[in-house]
N, C-alpha and C positions, 0 to 999 in steps of 0.2 A: 922147355926146359922148366919154366916158372913153376908150372902147375905140380911136378915131381918135386921142384924146393917144397913148394908150400903145403905140398902132402907130406915130406920127410920132417917137415919141423914141426906142422901137426902130431903124427904121431910121436917124434919125440916129446914135445910137449904134454900130449896125454900118459906117456911110459913117463916123466918126471913127476907129473901129479899123480899117479897110481902109486909110486915110490916115496914119494912124501907123505902121503896118505896112510903107507903101510908104518911109516917112521913115525907117524902120529900115534895111530893106533899102537903100536907099540910101546910108546912111553906111556900114553895114558893107560893101558892094561899096568905097566909098571907102578904108575902113582896107585894107582887101586889098589892093586897087592900090598904097598907100602903101607895104605893106607888103614887096611883091611888088618895088616898084622900090629900097625898101632894100637886099633880097637881092640883088637883080643889080647893085648899085654895091658893093656889100661885096665879092660873088664877083669884079666885074671889079677892084676895088682889091687884095685880095688874089692873083690870077691875074698881076697886074703886079707885086707883092712876088716872087713866086714865082719868077717867069721874070728878074726881074732877080737873084735870089740866086743862080739856076741859073747864069746868064751869067757872074757874078762867080766863081763856084766852080770854072767850067771853064777862066778863064782863068789861076786860081791854082795847080792843079795839072797836071802835065804829064800829057798821056794814055798809057796803058798802052806803047802801041806806040813810043814816043820809049823810055822807062825801058828797055823790052826791046833797042832798039839800041842805048844807050849799056853794056848789059850782057855784049852780045855784044862791041862794042869793046872794053869793059875784058879780056872773057876773052879776044880774039884778040890784045893787045899783049901781057898776059901769057904767053902760048904762045911769041910770036915772042921774049919775052924769053929765056926759056928754052930755047930753041931755039939763041941764039946766044953 
């Protein structure tokens, strides 16, 4: 009878360990998914901030073409005034 008791105990412990591993795996997956979701939300927030910053900096500084056109115009005006 002690053999049957030991066998039953061993099976119960094995079953308990499997159930415990399953619970731990589910918990680990839940934590992994929560971290992944948080990372995606953070990335989206940072992307939105970066795009807003880039859009704001574009409106503040004139494009290079406008600067060049202004310099050409000033040069043309200067050369005309020297000729006159």
